[in-house]
N, C-alpha and C positions, 0 to 999 in steps of 0.2 A: 442513449443507449444503457443509461444506468452503469456509468464507468467511473471507478475510482482508481486514482493514479499515486502511487508514494515513489519519491525519487531520492535516492540516498547518493550523496557524494562522499567517497572515502578517500582521504589523502593516502598518497603513496609513499613507501619507504624506498627512498632514490637508492640507497645503499643495498637494496636487496633486489635492485635490477626492476623496480616497478616506475610507471610513470608517475607525473605529478599529482594526478588524482585518477579515480575509478568511479564512473557513474553506474548506477544500477537504476531500472525501473520495475516496480510491480504492479501489475494492472490487475485489477479485480473488480467483481460486480458490485455495484453500490446498490445496498437494498434499501427498500423504502422505510422511512421513518429512523435510518441509522445517522442521519444529520438533519438540521432543521432546514427548510427551504430559504433560498436566498431572498425570497420577498418578505419573509418575516425579519430576517437579519437586517434588511435595509430600513425597516419599520422601528425596530427597536435599538434605540441609541443606547451607546456605551458610557457609562460614568466614568470618569478618570481612566482614560484609555492607556496611560502609560503605566497603570499599576501591574505589577507582577501578580497574577492570578494562580490560585490552586485550585485544583479541580474538585468538583463537589462530589464525583463520583468516580470510583475506579473501576473500570470495566476488565473482565479477565482477559488474559493473554490467549492471542489468538495464533496458533501453529498451521501455517499455510503451506503445502506442497507444490511448488511451481513447475509444473511438470512439461509446459509449452513455451515455446519462443515466438514472440510477435515480430514481425517484419516490420521494420521502422517506416520503410517509404509507403507501405499501405496501411499503416495504422490509422490513418487520418480518418479512415471509413468507421473505425470502431469510436475514435474520441478526436476531435479537432484540436484538443489539448496535448495529445501525446507528440506532436510535431514540436512545440515548444518546449514542453517539459522534460522530455527523453532525449532532446537533440544530441546530448553528451553520451548517451548510453545506446547509440543506435543498435549495438551489438548484444546489448544485455537488457532486453525487455521481456519480461516473463509474465504468465499467466497461467490459470489452471484450467484443466480439462472440463471440469463441472461447470466454469464459466463460459468457456468457449461453446459448449453445448446449448447453452442458454443464449449466448449472442447469435448462433447460426440460427436458431429457431425464430431469432427477430429479423433474419435476413441479412446478415452481415456476410461478406465474401470469405470464405474458409481458406483461401489461398494465401492469407496474410498470417497462418498459424502453422508451426511446426511442432510435432511433439518430439520432446527431447529423450535422450537414451534414459532408459530406467534399469534399476537393479536387475529386473527380470529379463532385460536385454543383454546386460552386461555383469554376469554372476560375481566378478570381482571389484565390482565399483563400490568403493566404501567411502565414508563420510571424510571430508577432508582433514578434519582433524587427527584422523587415525591412518592418514595415508601418509609414507614416509617420502615418497618420490614426488619432488615439486612439480615434474611434467606430466604426472599422470593424471588422467580424469577422475573427476570425484564429485561427491553431494556438498555443496557449499551452504553453510548455513549463515544468515545474517538478520539481526534482530534490532528492531528500533522501537521507541516509544513516543506517541503523541502524547504530550504533557497536558494538553488544554485543548479541546474543541468544541463547539456548540453542538449538543447533541440531542437536547430536548427543549421543548418551549414550557415556560412557567405558566400556570392559570393562578389568578388570584380570584377571591370572592367579593361580590358586593351586594350591598341589599338596599333596594330601593325604598321610597317613603312607604310604600305599601307593605313592605316585609317580605317581598319577593326577592329569592337569591339569584344572583347570576354570575357567571364566571367570565373572565376576559383575560386576555394575553397580557403579561406584566414582566416578563423578563425571559433571560435564557439560562436552562441548567447546563453545566459544563461537566465533560467528562475527561477522563484520561486511559488511554489504551496500548496496550503492546501488542507487537507483532514479532513473529519469528517465521523467515521465509526459507525454506530449503530448495536449491535448485541445482541443476547439473551444470559443472564447468569443465571445459575440455582440458585444463591443465590447472593442478593445485596452487600455481604462481598466481592465479587470479583470484585466490580467496586465503591469502596470508593471514589475515586477522582471525581466522577460525581456530590458528594455533593457540592463541591467548585466552579463548574462552574455555 
């Protein structure tokens, strides 16, 4: 279904009444050519697998407004991985309306999606970091960075005996990318990290 899943586990602050950890899942559309095919990955062996690598290319920050909740029990229709990856985040799986439209056109059951309250529905809805009341609903922001992932194949050129040039796959180009997700929470208590940013 062309699905990309981000899972975040945030350690709770017990002295502030939070549980041991909080899990979030962000589900977005995976565009073609965003990551290299797994068949190519299997064929290309990595030398020195224990080396800590630096990304060759830093891709810009992507800011995503996650305005739809995904029902965990029905999520397997969208991706079989949701059941495993988002098991701890059953009540906190988010996606975007634009991505939902794309999946609905591909025949996914729309009953798994629920549009979350927006600023237009609740005029006094504000960003959690500006909200003084810990029990009020607000728009939470969570940022993460993927420091290294295989984003493109590298091609090398070779010349045969007749001088004809041809190209062949000879490696993987790595990228780094940052994301910021904005999403509705029913109370600021579920977004206390936003105060520190």
